[in-house]
Each structure stands twice: as structure tokens, then as C-alpha cells.
N, C-alpha and C positions, 0 to 999 in steps of 0.2 A: 162058586162064590155067589152070594146073594146079590140081587140087583141094587139094593140099598148100599152095599159095600162098594160096588163098582161106581155108583154115582158119587159117593163120598170121596173115593180115591181120585176120580176125574175132577171133582171140584178142588181138592187140595193141589193136584198137579197144575190145574189152570191158574190158581192163585200164585203158585210158585213161579210159573211162567210170566205172569203179569209183573210181578216184582222184579224178576231178572231182566225182563225187557225194559221196564221203566228205569232201572239202574243203568242199563246199557245206553239208553237214550239220554241219560243225564237228568231226567225229570225227578227221579227218586234217588237221592244220594244223601243219606243221613250223616255221612262223614264229611261232606263238603262244608266249608266255612264261608262260602261265597255264593253269590247269584250273578247271573249274566244280565247285562242291560245293553240294548242297542241304541246308538245315538247317531243322528244324521248330521253331516257337515258338508259344506261346499268346498272348504279348504282345510286340510289337515296337516299343514306343514309342521314338521318336527315330531309328529306322532308316529311311533313305530311299536311293533309288538314288544311288550314288556315295559313300556313307558308307565310311570306311576300315575294313579288317579288320586286326587286329593280333594277333601272337603274341608274348607276353612284352614288349609295348610297342613292337614293331617292326612298321611297316606292311608287310604282305605281300599285300595285295589290296584289293578293294573290293566293295561290294554291287552286283549287277547287276539284281536284280528282287525285288519283294515281292509275293506272290500269296496270295489267300484259298484255303484248301484244307480245307473243312469235313469231308471224309471221310478225311483222311490220318492214318495211325498210325505212330508212331516208337517202337520198343521196346515195343509193346503199348499205348502211351499215345496218346490222340487229341490231335492238335495242329491249330490253326486256321490257321496261317500257314506258308507255305513261302518261305524266303529263299534266293535264288540268289547265291552269292558266288564271286568269281573269286580264286583263290589263285596267287601267283607260283610258278614252278617251284622257285626256291631254297628255298621253305618247304614244298613238297609232301610231303617225307618226314616233316614234323612233323604232318601231318594224316592221321589213320587213320580207319577206319570207326567205331571206338568213341570218337572224339574228342568232347569236350563243348565247346559254344559258349555264351558268355554275352554279355549286352548290358550295356555300361557307357556311361553318358552322361558325356562329358568336357566341361567347360565352361570 
């Protein structure tokens, strides 16, 4: 086998591995209709995995995880909880780095 062929096959194999690894990590998922956002709170009463996330009253995602993070700082302020939310692509443009999130209990 020619050296050029070996290099070409090695390149193709490495590209396939990068795509598979990226898909496995969740970075590359062309089939996903959502993106994950992390939000910090000091109190998350009523939030649990699966709780809906709404923008102007419209459901645009859900809570994926709630974790204790005693050393986390957001905007220079220490927060105790990190909430991972999944936001649908249709609403992704509404969520920016400086967006503010609030907890409302609907009964």
C-alpha cells in the first residue's frame, strides 16, 4: 500500500473518530432540538427534574438536573445551586448570556 493511501485512510479514520466522540459527548448532535444552559440559584424550591421552562408563558424546555455547587460564582455573587435546563432551538435566540431566570410556582 502506498504511503499516500495510508495517510488518507488515517485521516478519514481520525475524522470519523472525532465525529463519533463529539456525538458521544453531546457537543455534536444534529438530531437534537435543544441546547443546555446552566443557571445559578441560592434557592430552588419547587424545581425538580422535568419541571417546565417557560419564556413569556410559553413552554420552551425543561429542567434536566439540579446540583449543589457551594463554590460557584455567577456575576461575582456566590450561588449554592446549579440548575441545568434544556432550551428548544426555537427559543434559543431569546436566551443570551446576560438573561435572567426566575422561579415561579404555578399551582
